[in-house]
MARTI-583246 format. One line per 4 residues: number of its first residue (from 1); their letters; for each residue x, y, z of C-alpha. Coordinates in Angstrom, 1 decimal. Last residue first. Layout:
BEGIN
NUM = a = X,Y,Z  ...
end
This chain:
BEGIN
415 = leek = 17.6,32.0,-41.5  15.6,28.8,-42.2  15.2,26.8,-39.0  11.4,26.5,-39.2
411 = afsy = 11.7,24.6,-42.5  13.9,21.9,-41.0  17.3,20.8,-42.1  17.8,17.1,-42.4
407 = rnka = 20.4,14.4,-41.8  22.4,15.5,-38.7  19.2,17.1,-37.4  17.5,13.7,-37.2
403 = pklq = 14.0,12.9,-38.5  12.1,11.9,-35.3  13.4,8.8,-33.5  14.0,10.6,-30.2
399 = kfls = 10.2,11.1,-29.9  10.1,7.4,-29.6  11.5,7.3,-26.1  8.5,9.3,-24.8
395 = eqkt = 8.9,10.6,-21.3  8.1,8.5,-18.3  8.5,10.9,-15.3  11.8,10.8,-13.6
391 = ltkp = 12.1,9.4,-10.1  14.0,11.3,-7.5  17.4,10.4,-5.9  17.5,11.3,-2.2
387 = aetr = 19.3,14.5,-1.2  22.9,14.1,0.1  23.4,15.3,3.6  25.5,18.2,4.5
383 = qdel = 26.8,18.6,8.1  25.9,20.6,11.1  24.3,17.7,12.8  21.3,19.7,13.9
379 = eaqk = 21.3,21.9,10.9  21.7,18.9,8.7  18.8,17.1,10.4  16.6,20.1,9.8
375 = eire = 17.7,20.2,6.1  17.1,16.5,5.7  13.6,16.7,7.1  12.7,19.7,4.9
371 = teal = 14.1,17.9,1.9  12.0,14.8,2.7  8.9,16.9,2.9  9.7,18.6,-0.4
367 = ikkl = 10.5,15.3,-2.1  7.3,13.7,-0.8  5.3,16.7,-2.0  7.1,16.6,-5.4
363 = ledv = 6.2,12.9,-5.8  2.6,13.5,-5.1  2.6,16.3,-7.7  4.3,14.0,-10.2
359 = kkhl = 1.8,11.2,-9.6  -1.1,13.6,-10.0  0.6,14.9,-13.1  0.7,11.5,-14.7
355 = krhh = -2.8,10.7,-13.6  -4.0,14.0,-15.2  -2.3,13.2,-18.5  -3.6,9.6,-18.6
351 = tenf = -7.2,11.0,-18.0  -6.7,13.6,-20.7  -10.0,12.9,-22.4  -8.1,12.0,-25.5
347 = ldlv = -5.7,9.5,-23.8  -8.5,8.1,-21.7  -10.3,7.1,-24.9  -7.4,4.9,-25.9
343 = fqki = -7.3,3.0,-22.6  -11.1,2.9,-22.6  -11.1,1.2,-26.0  -8.3,-1.2,-25.0
339 = ngka = -10.1,-2.3,-21.9  -13.7,-2.6,-23.2  -13.8,-6.4,-23.6  -10.7,-8.1,-22.2
335 = fied = -7.6,-7.9,-24.5  -5.2,-6.5,-22.0  -6.4,-8.8,-19.2  -5.0,-11.6,-21.3
331 = gswp = -1.5,-11.0,-20.0  -1.0,-7.8,-18.0  -3.1,-4.8,-17.3  -2.5,-1.2,-16.1
327 = spys = -1.6,0.1,-19.6  1.7,2.0,-19.8  1.5,5.7,-20.8  4.3,7.3,-22.7
323 = hvlq = 4.8,11.1,-22.7  5.7,13.6,-25.4  5.5,11.5,-28.6  2.0,10.2,-27.9
319 = dill = 3.2,6.8,-26.8  0.4,4.5,-25.7  1.5,1.2,-24.0  0.7,-2.5,-23.9
315 = fpld = 3.0,-5.2,-22.6  2.8,-8.9,-23.7  5.3,-9.6,-22.3  6.5,-9.2,-18.6
311 = nvdk = 9.1,-12.0,-18.9  10.7,-9.9,-21.7  11.7,-7.2,-19.2  9.9,-4.3,-17.4
307 = rfhr = 11.1,-1.3,-15.5  9.1,1.0,-17.7  12.1,2.4,-19.5  13.6,-1.1,-19.4
303 = lvat = 10.8,-2.3,-21.6  11.3,0.5,-24.1  15.1,-0.2,-24.2  14.3,-3.9,-24.8
299 = lvgg = 12.8,-3.0,-28.2  14.2,-6.1,-29.9  12.9,-8.8,-27.6  9.7,-6.9,-27.3
295 = daml = 9.1,-7.5,-31.0  6.6,-4.8,-32.0  2.9,-4.5,-32.7  1.2,-1.3,-33.8
291 = pnvk = -2.2,0.5,-33.7  -1.7,4.0,-35.0  -4.0,6.5,-33.3  -6.5,9.3,-34.3
287 = slld = -8.1,7.8,-37.4  -8.6,4.5,-35.6  -10.6,6.4,-32.9  -13.0,7.8,-35.4
283 = gdle = -13.3,4.6,-37.4  -14.3,2.5,-34.4  -11.9,0.9,-31.9  -13.0,-2.0,-29.7
279 = rria = -13.8,-5.0,-31.9  -11.2,-4.4,-34.7  -8.5,-3.6,-32.1  -9.5,-6.5,-29.9
275 = evfk = -9.4,-9.0,-32.8  -5.9,-7.7,-33.8  -4.7,-8.0,-30.2  -6.0,-11.5,-29.7
271 = kete = -4.5,-12.7,-33.0  -1.1,-11.2,-32.2  -1.2,-12.9,-28.7  -1.9,-16.3,-30.3
267 = kddk = 0.7,-15.8,-33.0  3.6,-15.2,-30.5  6.2,-15.3,-33.3  8.5,-12.9,-31.4
263 = krll = 7.4,-12.1,-27.9  5.0,-9.2,-27.5  5.2,-5.4,-27.3  1.8,-4.0,-28.1
259 = ilmp = 1.9,-0.3,-29.2  -0.8,2.2,-29.5  1.0,5.1,-31.2  -0.2,8.6,-30.9
255 = kgde = -0.3,10.2,-34.4  2.5,12.5,-35.5  3.2,10.9,-38.9  6.8,11.8,-38.2
251 = vmee = 7.0,9.1,-35.5  5.6,6.4,-37.7  7.9,7.3,-40.6  11.0,7.4,-38.3
247 = mnef = 10.0,4.0,-36.9  9.7,2.3,-40.3  13.1,0.6,-40.6  13.6,0.1,-36.9
243 = tler = 10.4,-1.9,-36.9  6.8,-1.4,-35.8  4.6,-4.1,-37.3  1.2,-2.8,-38.5
239 = vmge = -2.3,-3.4,-37.1  -5.0,-2.7,-39.7  -7.1,0.3,-38.8  -7.6,1.5,-42.3
235 = srqn = -6.9,-1.2,-44.9  -10.3,-1.0,-46.6  -10.0,2.7,-47.3  -6.4,2.2,-48.6
231 = vwem = -7.6,-0.5,-51.0  -10.4,1.7,-52.5  -8.2,4.8,-52.6  -5.4,3.0,-54.5
227 = iekf = -7.9,1.4,-57.0  -9.6,4.7,-57.7  -6.3,6.6,-58.1  -4.9,4.0,-60.6
223 = ntvs = -8.0,3.9,-62.8  -7.5,1.1,-65.4  -9.2,-1.5,-63.1  -12.3,0.7,-63.1
219 = gnfh = -14.6,0.3,-60.1  -16.6,-2.6,-58.8  -14.0,-3.9,-56.3  -15.6,-6.8,-54.4
215 = qvhe = -15.5,-7.1,-50.6  -14.7,-10.5,-49.1  -15.7,-12.3,-45.9  -13.7,-14.9,-44.2
211 = gdls = -10.1,-13.8,-43.7  -11.1,-10.9,-41.5  -10.1,-8.0,-43.6  -10.8,-9.5,-47.0
207 = fwlk = -10.3,-7.7,-50.3  -11.3,-8.8,-53.8  -10.2,-7.9,-57.3  -11.7,-10.1,-59.9
203 = heeh = -11.3,-11.4,-63.5  -14.0,-13.9,-64.5  -12.6,-17.3,-65.6  -12.3,-19.1,-68.9
199 = elhn = -9.0,-17.8,-70.1  -7.7,-17.3,-66.6  -4.1,-17.3,-67.9  -2.9,-19.8,-65.3
195 = siep = 0.8,-20.5,-65.9  1.8,-17.8,-63.6  -0.2,-19.3,-60.8  -3.1,-17.1,-59.8
191 = vvvt = -2.6,-14.3,-57.2  -3.0,-13.8,-53.4  -1.5,-10.7,-51.8  -1.2,-10.6,-48.1
187 = lrdh = -1.4,-6.9,-47.1  0.0,-4.5,-44.5  3.5,-4.5,-45.8  2.2,-3.7,-49.3
183 = ilvi = 0.7,-0.4,-48.0  2.5,2.1,-50.2  3.0,-0.4,-53.0  -0.8,-1.1,-53.3
179 = akli = -1.5,1.0,-56.4  1.6,-0.3,-58.2  0.4,-3.9,-57.8  -3.0,-2.8,-59.1
175 = lefp = -1.4,-1.3,-62.2  0.6,-4.5,-63.0  -2.4,-6.8,-62.7  -4.6,-4.4,-64.7
171 = psgr = -2.0,-4.2,-67.5  -1.6,-8.0,-67.7  1.6,-9.4,-66.3  -0.1,-12.3,-64.4
167 = pfwl = -3.6,-12.8,-65.6  -6.1,-11.2,-63.1  -7.4,-12.5,-59.8  -5.7,-10.2,-57.3
163 = iltg = -7.1,-11.4,-54.0  -6.0,-8.9,-51.4  -5.9,-10.2,-47.8  -5.7,-7.7,-45.0
159 = kqpv = -3.1,-8.3,-42.3  -3.1,-8.9,-38.6  -4.5,-12.4,-38.8  -2.5,-13.7,-41.8
155 = vyqq = -4.6,-15.4,-44.5  -2.6,-17.5,-47.0  -4.7,-20.6,-47.0  -7.8,-18.5,-47.4
151 = wqtl = -7.1,-17.9,-51.2  -7.7,-21.6,-52.1  -11.1,-21.2,-53.7  -9.6,-19.0,-56.5
147 = seve = -7.7,-22.1,-57.7  -4.1,-22.9,-58.3  -2.8,-20.5,-55.7  0.3,-18.3,-55.8
143 = nlkv = 1.2,-15.9,-52.9  2.9,-12.8,-54.3  5.2,-10.8,-52.1  5.1,-7.2,-53.1
139 = lstt = 8.4,-5.3,-53.3  10.1,-7.4,-56.0  6.8,-7.6,-57.9  6.8,-3.8,-58.2
135 = nemq = 9.9,-3.8,-60.5  9.9,0.0,-61.1  10.2,0.6,-57.3  13.3,-1.7,-57.2
131 = evyd = 14.9,0.1,-60.1  14.3,3.4,-58.3  15.8,2.1,-55.1  18.9,0.6,-56.8
127 = ilaq = 19.5,4.0,-58.4  19.3,5.9,-55.1  21.5,3.3,-53.4  24.1,3.6,-56.2
123 = vqrs = 24.3,7.4,-55.8  24.5,7.5,-52.0  21.6,9.1,-50.2  20.7,6.1,-48.1
119 = grye = 17.1,5.5,-47.2  14.2,7.7,-46.3  12.1,7.6,-49.5  8.6,8.9,-49.0
115 = tvlh = 5.6,7.0,-50.4  3.0,6.8,-53.1  2.0,10.3,-54.2  -0.1,10.1,-57.3
111 = gyff = 1.2,11.5,-60.6  1.1,8.2,-62.5  3.2,6.7,-59.6  4.9,9.2,-57.4
107 = vkmt = 7.9,8.8,-55.1  9.0,11.4,-52.6  12.4,12.6,-51.4  12.8,15.3,-48.7
103 = pykn = 15.9,17.4,-48.3  15.0,19.4,-46.3  12.3,19.2,-43.7  8.8,20.7,-43.6
99 = isyk = 7.4,19.7,-47.0  3.7,19.3,-46.8  3.3,18.1,-50.4  1.0,21.0,-51.6
95 = nsle = 2.9,23.4,-49.3  6.2,22.8,-51.1  4.5,22.8,-54.4  3.0,26.3,-53.8
91 = nenm = 6.2,27.6,-52.2  8.2,26.9,-55.3  11.2,29.3,-55.3  12.5,28.3,-51.9
87 = cdvn = 11.3,24.8,-52.4  13.5,24.1,-55.4  11.7,21.0,-56.6  13.8,18.4,-58.3
83 = gwit = 12.9,15.6,-60.7  14.0,12.2,-61.8  11.5,10.9,-64.3  10.8,7.2,-65.2
79 = krep = 9.8,6.7,-68.8  12.3,4.0,-69.5  14.1,3.8,-72.9  17.3,5.4,-71.8
75 = hkgk = 17.9,2.8,-69.0  21.6,2.8,-68.2  22.4,6.3,-69.4  19.3,7.5,-67.8
71 = ytia = 20.2,5.9,-64.5  23.8,7.3,-64.5  22.5,10.8,-65.2  19.8,10.5,-62.5
67 = adtf = 22.2,9.1,-60.0  24.7,11.9,-60.6  21.9,14.5,-60.2  20.8,12.8,-56.9
63 = stll = 24.4,12.6,-55.7  25.0,16.3,-56.2  21.5,17.4,-55.1  21.9,15.4,-51.9
59 = mqsf = 24.9,17.3,-50.8  23.2,20.6,-51.6  20.1,19.6,-49.7  22.1,18.6,-46.7
55 = pcws = 23.7,22.0,-46.7  20.3,23.7,-46.6  20.2,27.4,-47.8  19.2,26.4,-51.4
51 = atfs = 16.3,24.3,-50.2  15.5,20.8,-51.6  12.5,18.6,-52.5  13.8,15.6,-54.4
47 = vftl = 11.4,13.9,-56.7  11.3,10.3,-58.1  8.6,10.1,-60.7  7.2,6.7,-62.0
43 = rsnq = 4.8,6.4,-64.9  5.5,9.8,-66.4  3.5,12.1,-68.7  0.9,13.1,-66.2
39 = mved = 3.4,14.1,-63.5  5.6,16.2,-65.8  2.6,17.9,-67.3  1.0,18.7,-64.0
35 = hnvs = 4.2,20.1,-62.5  5.3,22.2,-65.5  4.2,25.7,-64.3  4.2,25.0,-60.6
31 = tipv = 7.9,24.0,-61.0  9.8,20.8,-61.4  13.4,21.0,-62.5  14.0,17.7,-64.5
27 = lssn = 17.2,15.8,-63.7  18.4,13.7,-66.7  17.8,16.4,-69.3  19.6,18.9,-67.1
23 = asll = 22.5,16.6,-66.6  22.9,16.0,-70.3  22.6,19.7,-70.9  25.4,20.4,-68.4
19 = islv = 27.6,17.7,-69.9  27.0,19.1,-73.4  27.8,22.6,-72.2  31.1,21.4,-70.7
15 = llll = 32.1,19.6,-73.9  31.1,22.7,-76.0  33.2,24.9,-73.8  36.2,22.5,-74.2
11 = asff = 35.8,22.5,-78.0  35.7,26.3,-78.0  38.7,26.4,-75.6  40.7,24.2,-78.0
7 = lyns = 39.6,26.1,-81.1  40.5,29.4,-79.6  43.9,28.1,-78.5  44.5,26.7,-82.0
3 = ilf = 43.5,30.1,-83.6  45.8,32.0,-81.2  48.7,29.7,-82.0
end
């Protein structure tokens, strides 16, 4: 009986250990010691940054581990690594990747940070996301042309155009697709037809910002970092679409947002705004603000905030995540020479701020004068009179879209 019990518990212990070992091999603890080796030896690395004191981290770690185990069982041949950084023990890595909320999940290609994952934390959602990131062509829309001379037919005014003239499926082709994943929503990608192997054509990587002139990539098409930096540099200042899906990312970026609310599919207004941004804002100003467009029919709360409606579109504002400042122009006046530049400059020389406080001061004086009048009248009539309603200053609506406290713990909240 004792022997049989011993054998039973031994077998049970071995089973538990095998499960734990399986889990450990599926989810790699990343430390400052093995960080470089892990990153260099993987194509795609999906990393959770967690803190032991954070309840959201503990919940994620359970589903993240389950997802890693399930994924490895489904795709044992793939080199994708699921990793975890314990930020309480790895301050160096936490600082390296600017982790200020827990949990945070980041995606790396060939050791280079590509993007942050902000989606569902359910097991299947995590697996689906990794599979999607591995299949880059599912993320990047490819526009096929028969000849290199036809690339301009896919130009979109507010986007850059990347001409990826390499055989489909070739190593450079796949590497370039991965290098542009982070900004794929800002690019129109033109590629040869799948049947065109370019056997007698020179392979090229071109970029066009204006849809007319092209810049040639002269670097190494096997160097992921070089390609990524080249495309990113040429994409600076491009106008992005502000959506509910990317709002949290934009707000967390911390830059003031220059937002044009316009009617959906108003191509003429979009074109004027993009041209004005490229004409008015130099590299210094573009590094300080995020130029964005949004569907005014969707962001009606923002319009109501300024006592506007869809009939007032297009409507331009700057939101610096404390206050929002509406532009004084309407219609085509917005895009007149010098207006947008001055509007942005006024943010940084505090003109908007002074105007706001001047209005607040004037309003306070009116309130005080009215209050005095009411008090005197109340004394005479010996009755209470309700004070008039006061206007509220236009505070930022977008600051409410920062990472939520019911989803993250923040570094400054650690006990």
